[in-house]
N, C-alpha and C positions, 0 to 999 in steps of 0.2 A: 092488497098485492096477491096475485095468483101467479103460479107458474106450474109447469108440468114437465115431466120427462118420460119418454118411452124407452123402455128397457130393451136392450139389444137381445138378450136372453131372458125369458120369463123366469121368475123366481117364485115358486109355490103358486104358479098359475097367475101370478101378478105381472101384467104387460105394461101398465102405465101408472104413474104416481103424480098426484097434484098436491101442492101445498098452497093454502089459502089462509092469509092473515085476516081475519075477521074483525078483530078490534085489538086493543093494546094488550090483552091477556088471552086471546083465543086464537090458536094457530091449528089449523086442521091439516092433516095428512089423509088424503083420500086415495083409496087403492082401487084399481080397475082389473078385470080379467080380460080386457080387450084394449087395443090401441085406438079403437074408434070412439067417437063421442057418445058414450052411453053413461047412465048413472053409475056412480061407484058401488062397489060391493062391500065396502067396509071403510072404516076411518078410525083415525087416532086423533086425540085432542092434546095439545101441548100449550103451555103458558108462554113460552119463548120461541121465536123462530129459530134461534141457534139449536135448540133441542130437537125441533122438528127436522131441520137440515141434517143434524148429526144422525138422527135416526134413519133418514133416507140413505145417507152415505153408508151406514153400518149395515143396514138391512138389505139394500138393493144396489150398492155401489155407485150411487149417483153423485157426481161431483158438480161443482159450480158450473162449469161450461156445458153440462148436459141439460141444463133448464132452458125452457122456452117460456118467456114471460107473455102473459095475456091480460086483457082487461079484467076488472073485477065485474062480477054480475050486476046487472041493473036491480034495484029493489023489487023483490017479489020473485025473482028468478032463482032456480036452483043454484047453489054454490058450486056444485060438482059437475056441472054440464058447461062446456066451452061455449057452444052456440045455441043459446035458447031461442 
């Protein structure tokens, strides 16, 4: 599962955040300094989706209704790029 949110007001130069559930115990939060489809500039790794979502809410004010859901990447594609 992948989802992203574009921040209304950048926080510490972060304009977009993506959450990607890679497998049962790896959830990535990718950080972007642009709202465009570029590689991330940093990431965090969590074991649970709830922890990743709580981090996004606490750090960036992202709520459940802010997320845009997208397809998972095809095998071999970068995880942090929306359109490979």
